[in-house]
C-alpha positions, 0 to 999 in steps of 0.5 A: 844121336848120329851127329854125336861124336864119342870122344873115346873112339879116337882112342879106340881105334888107336889101341886097336893098332896094338893090342889083339883084343880090347874091352869096351865097358860100360853100363847097359844102353850107355851106346857101346853098340852104336859106338862100335857100329860107327868105328867099323868102316874105320877099322882096316880089317873086315868086322864081324858083329856077334850079340850073344843076346840074339840066339841067331847069334849064338848059335854062330858059337856052337862051336866057337874055336872053329868059327874064330880059327875060320874068320881069323883075317877078321876083328869080331865084336862080341857084343854082351860078353857076360853072358858067357864067360866061359869064352875068355880062355878060349879067347886066349888059346885063339889069340895065342895061337894068331897073335895080330892086332884088332883081333877081338872087340869085346861089350860088356856091361860090366867091369872086369872083376864082375866078368869072371876070368877076363882079366886072368885068361887075357893078361897081357893081350887085352886092354880095358877102356870104359864107356860113359854115359854122354859128357858135356863135350860130347853134346858140344856143350849145350845148356848144362841143364837139360843134361843134368837133369835127364843124365847122359845115357842117350835114350834118356838125354835125347828123348823129346820131352822129359816125360819119356826121358823119366819113363826110360830111366824108370824102365832102365832101373826096373830092368836093371834090378829084375834082369840084370843083377842076377846076370851079373851073379848078385844074390837079392832075392831077400833084399828090396833093392829099389829101396836099397837104391833110393836110400843110396840116393839120399846119401849121394855126396854123403860120406859113406857110413856102413853101419847106419846103411845095414840099420836101415837095411837090416843087413850086416854091414859086409853084405852093404859094402858088397852091394855097394862094390857091385854097384860100382863095378857095375857103373852106376856108383863111384866112391870118392876116397880122401887125400890123406898123403902127407897131411897131419891133421886129423882126417875124415877118412870114409870114402864119399858115394857119388851116381855116376849119371845124375838123371838116375839119380834125379829118378830115384829121388822123384825129381821129374823136371828142371823146376822140381831140381832147382828147388830140391833140397838135394839140388847142391849135392846133385850138382856136385856129383854132377861135376865130379862125374864130368871131370871124372868122365874125361881125365886120362887113366894116371890122374886119381880123384880125392876129396879133402875133409878134416875133423875141424871142418876144413874141406874141398871137393875134390883133388886131381893128382898125378904121380904124387903131386896135386895138379888141381884143388876144386870146391864146387858151387851151385852159384855164379857168385861163390862165397868160400868158407873159411874151411874151403881157404884153410883146405886150399892152404892144407892142399897146397895144389898148383892150381885152385879152382871154384867151379859154377854153373855159368859165372865169368871166369875170375879171381876170387883170391890171389891163387883162387879161380872161379870159372864156369863148368864149360869152360873149365872142361875145355881147359882141362881138355887143353892141358891134355889131362884128358883122351880127347884127341880131336880139335874142339870149338871153344866159341862157346862158353 
């Protein structure tokens, strides 16, 4: 893992020169600690590291105000900050007394909304960035199948074989249910949460129907909504909302649900190896989630993502929009010889994007129709980076497609 860099690193170093506090958020075990420790020699001041899961480090913050004051010239990294939410009002006071860039780096395994009071206490003082699982750019555009199967959590992707990768993911899920969810404040004592996750895995890439989910789990629709909202803020799920602006047709308006990491998805679906993935009924839905997450993980914040579907069957998997302009419309196919439906062609016409693409696993790049280009996932991501849609600042080797 030492030779794999995270594309977000240069962005973090850049904003650290301006903001007093930066928050690096992402799921547990996604690589936040490794990333920050690799940045220490590049930070322009002395750096201290505090891990709130370590008893000896927690003791250092017995008088946190004194500790921060004594080390005000240093950059202080506080890991697993969700374990001590009471620090945020103090951090605001400390920063306001000595407001210089790069005073604190906060690492957390939840969104600002779940780490209560952080957004309010540090408003105007903090910049947040999300660290996602490894994407194809970060692993040098290697052949995609292993990455798709195992997902991008470092210890899963880099495991010596599929057995150990699956063992890691199983333990991640179990620990997440038994330990992390209660720490983050979600009450789940009266339900089988593993059953709930398994159910969601079978619904990956489908539109959400809270009523059906509530019947399956024997819970109210608001409770189901609360659980899904929590899982999204904990970086395990993403909802993709339908594009409805300036469209007069009758549209599907429910969001679609995706797992952010296909390795976790496959563990919940009991898909243990590439052969099982290739023959699975969930192959197409998994590939759709994989492609969408590879794109979303790279896009700058100002780009919005949607899907498009009418009740008459016109459908496009992904729309990339910025400031009201539809930059790209994308259909995703797990074949190198894609065929579009009549509904796909109608959707491309309805959306009228600047660029239209069909993303495949590894096809050549060619025109399928006058304004619709077929392109492999690797080449599409390289194109995206070249168009400056992303926060990738370093140069990219595009020789391997």
